[in-house]
C-alpha positions in Angstrom: 0.2 -9.6 21.7 -1.4 -6.2 22.1 -3.5 -7.4 25.0 -0.4 -8.6 26.7 1.3 -5.3 26.3 -1.7 -3.4 27.6 -1.7 -5.4 30.8 2.0 -4.9 31.5 3.3 -1.7 33.2 4.6 0.9 30.8 8.3 0.6 32.0 8.3 -3.2 31.5 6.8 -2.9 28.0 9.5 -0.3 27.0 12.2 -2.6 28.4 10.9 -5.6 26.5 10.9 -3.6 23.2 14.4 -2.3 23.9 15.7 -5.7 24.6 14.1 -7.0 21.4 15.7 -4.2 19.4 19.2 -4.9 20.9 18.9 -8.6 20.1 17.9 -7.8 16.5 20.8 -5.3 16.1 23.3 -7.8 17.5 22.1 -10.4 15.1 22.4 -7.9 12.2 25.9 -7.0 13.4 27.0 -10.6 13.5 25.5 -11.3 10.1 27.1 -8.4 8.2 30.1 -7.2 10.2 31.7 -10.4 11.4 35.4 -11.1 11.1 36.8 -12.5 7.8 36.4 -16.3 7.4 40.0 -16.7 6.3 42.8 -15.1 8.3 45.1 -14.9 5.2 42.7 -12.6 3.5 43.9 -9.6 5.5 46.0 -7.0 3.8 48.8 -4.9 5.2 47.5 -1.6 6.5 50.1 0.5 4.7 49.1 -1.0 1.3 45.5 -0.3 1.9 46.2 3.3 3.0 48.3 3.9 -0.1 45.6 2.5 -2.3 42.9 4.6 -0.7 44.8 7.9 -0.4 46.7 7.7 -3.7 45.4 10.1 -6.3 44.2 8.3 -9.5 46.3 8.6 -12.6 44.6 10.4 -15.5 43.8 8.1 -18.4 45.4 9.1 -21.7 42.9 10.3 -24.3 41.9 7.8 -26.9 43.5 8.4 -30.3 41.2 10.0 -32.9 40.1 7.8 -35.8 41.4 8.8 -39.2 38.6 9.7 -41.6 39.1 8.7 -45.2 
């Protein structure tokens, strides 16, 4: 492989490497960022925004145990 890259002009070698990287990035994008498999799994935008932007409610402290 290295011998082949040494015979090619520098611009062509760079182009081949960039094309290979674009193909790999596209495959990773399709593997991890594809659309949901089921359309009904989508949630209303307003509900998601409310859940993400809502401040969490403080949890009440646990009652202290009575010591005998």
